[in-house]
C-alpha positions, 0 to 999 in steps of 0.5 A: 355183761361178760363177752369173754367165754369162760371155758376153755373150748370156746376160748380156743375157738376165739383165739384160733379164729382171731389168729387165723383172721390175722393171718388171712389179713396179713396174707391178703395184704402181701398177696395184694401188693404181689398181685398188683406188681404181676398185674402191671407187668402182665398188662404192659407185656399183653399191650406190647404183644397186642400192639404187635399183633395189630401191627403184624395184621396192618402189614399184612393188609398193606402188602396185599394192598387191602387196607380195609382189612385192618378194620376187622382186626381192629374190631376183634382187638377192641372186643377183647375184655382189657383193651379200651380202644385200638386205632391205626394212624399214618406216620404223621399220626393222623388216625385212620381206622379206630376199633369202634366209632369214627376215626376223626373222633379219636385223634391222638392226644399230645402225649401220644403224638410226643411218643412218636419220635421215641417209638423204636423202628422194629419194637413195640413201645409202652407208656403211660400218660395222664390219669394212669392210662397205659398204652402200647404202640408199634410201628407199621411198615411195608418193606422198608417203608413206614406206613404208620403206627398201631395204638392199643390202650388198656382198660384199667377197670379190668386190671382193678377188677382182677385185683378186687377178685383177688382180694374177695377170693382171699377174704372169702378163703379166710371166712371159710377157713375160719368157719372150718377150723371152729368146726374141726375144733368141735370135732364134727369133721367125722359126722360130716366128711364121711357122708360127704366123701361118699356122695363126692365119690358117688358124683365122680362115679356117676360122671364117669358113666355106665362102666362105674355102675358097680359102685352103686348103691352108695352105702349109708353110714349115718342116720341123719340128713346125710343119710336121707341124702344119700339114699336120695342120691342112690334113688336119682342114680337108679332112675337116670341109669334107667333113662340112660339104658333106654336112651342108649337102646333108642340111639342104637336102633336109630343108628342101625336104621340109618346105616342099614337103610336102602335109601340115601339119608342126610341131615342139614343144619339151619346153615345148610351144612351136613350134619349126618349122612349114611353110607348110601348117600355117600355112594350115591355122591361118589364122595367118602363118607368122612368127607361129607360132614360140615360140607355144603352141597355145591361141594358135593353135587353138580350145580344145579342139583345142589341149587335145587336141593339147597333150595328145597332145604331152605324152604323147609326151614323157613316154612317149616313144611316137608317137601314131597316128590322132588325130582333131581336129574343129571345129564351124562357127563365125564364123571358118570352117567345120568342120575335121577333122584326122588327127594323128600325133605322134612323138618326136625324139631327137637324142642319147641317150634323152631326147625333145627335140622332138615332130614332128606330122604333121597331115593335113586330112581334112575333105573326105574326111569330107564326101565319106564322108557325102555318099556314104553319103547318096547310097546311102541315096537309091539304096537308097530308089530301088531300094525305091520301084521295088520297091514300085511293081512290087508294087503293079501286080498288086493294082491290075490285080486291082482294075481287073478287079474294078471292071470286072466289078462295072460290066458284071454287077452291076445297081447304081443310078446312084449305085453306079455313080458310085462305081464310076466314081470308083474306076476313075479313082482305080486308073487314076491310082494305075497311072499313078504307079507306071508313071512311078516305074518308068520313071523309075528303069529306065534303058536300057543303050543309046542310042535315040531318045526324044521330048521330050514323053515325057521332060519329061512323066514328069518334070513329072507325077511333080512335079505334086502337089508344084508345085501344092501350092508354087503353082508354075505350070509353063509348058511349051513344047516339040513332041510330035513332037520327038525325039532319040538319047539315054540317055532314062533319064540325060536324065530324071535330069538334067531332074529334078535341074534341075526339083527345084533349081528348085522349091527356089529358088521355094519361095515361088510363082512360075513354072517354064518348060520349053522344047524346040527344035531348035537347033545346037551353040554351038561347032560350028554344023555339028552339030544337035541339041535344046536344053532350057531350065529357067527359074524365077523363083526367088531366083537364085544368087550369083556365088561360088555359081555358080562352084562349082555343078558341084563334087562335093559342093557343096551350099547346102542344108545336111544335106538335099542331097548336092552330087551332083545337078548334078555327076552331071547335068554328067557325063551331059551331057559323056557326050552331048556336050552343053553347059550354060549358066547365067544366074542373078541374085539380086533387086534394085531394077533387075530380079526374080531368077531362073535359066535353064539351057539345055542342048544335047544333040547328035542323034547316033546314033553316041553309044556312051557308053563310056569313051572317049566320056566322056574325049572329051566332057570334053576337048571341053568 
């Protein structure tokens, strides 16, 4: 049997393979020797570095008087793949801490104890002992005091594995090189390398992302298996591009929803730390958007709110069930006003049944809560008004009987002068009670149709109702209006406007002062061709700050705390718009240059075409 080939082609191939095998074998021997020396040198340097690292950490723990902090450092060092064991001993060589196990199980061996006397004061010492074991040691100092030694023993199997890896790599490289050389000799490189190059370029272009999509489809240059592979690769790229486009559109839609949703959205991981948040939630917490990621709730919210929300998130993680309509409240503090949030938490499961994230939807319902409370107070005030009107109506009947009895007593009974004087006093007081009840009924009852009303009757009915309170507060009322002045309006609604302004002026002038009420014929400030009346209500009270004046006519805005509803001036403004009127405000607080005070000026047009319907109110609001 002939073993040696006869053709030059195969002989060249065999000689080439033998030569390359010898070269690769010699190269592997030299590489193993060189790599062995380098591995040994690196192992010694690594031992010195690791012993120094353990010693420094131990010194820091001793300086802080927390020796227990050494144990975690030893465990971390012991977990390194090249470390067999790490330990800490005292100056006498007694083992105090060890990376794994109990310290008593790993005492120093005689060869190790013999090295203690040779250890330099501030330099690491590396030495070898039985069975080719290597160990690094360094002294541990607490200031000038020697506290012990840090020992780190290397795992020789790791170094041996590195050498084996080099050897295996060399042999693998040699075999591949020999095979490739044989293929080159057979002149097949072009048939193989060119399609592979095309596929390699397509793979790199696919990794670069959508910007390289112009490079596809790849050209098919051969009609064999490589050509089929390139065509399959082109089909795969087309499917991936379609999926990538759909995923990109979906992510864009989700990002747009997250950014522009009018509610707070935040997502938590299983450790209750924030992984995604939108701008609305950042504004609600008052913390910049960039500072939310990887933060816990106690770092962003008050303690009680953070604890309740975190409990809800953990409940969703553990149970997998959503939490609906959780109400979180924060009382007013130095950081701001009260909050009321309505929270819904739900699980997010990307794959499988395990909850990976928790989504939380937060709605700020503070304004709604305040509005509901103000509406409740307003309803109570309205009920009180109806009750007062009902009581005033019922009082009229017994007052009329008392008036008649006093009249009969004065006319038909023979009484002395003293008794007649008492009867006259009683008649005056009963008449005053009757006037009070009439004013109460007149103030509550409002006509459903506009009519002409005299300014004297409108203003006097309000001022007379507050006369006792004005006198008790030491407020002097100055009246400037003509008894004959009248205009076309809803009298009850205008009376309500005047009452709201007078009541606010009394609150601002609680310490005494002047209240000026005037009315006169005037012209519309915007449209001078329209005539009407101008009512001025001014006081010498405390005045208003600019930020208060800007929000004065907002619904539910009040500076009176729990006693105010925030609806008086808002309702007054709506009534003025309904009458196509205009209101002006001037106010200032006290300073060294001028006193404080507030003045409201209201213009009501004298328009007998006033209807008060919805269309008229909308037109008045548009003109205002």
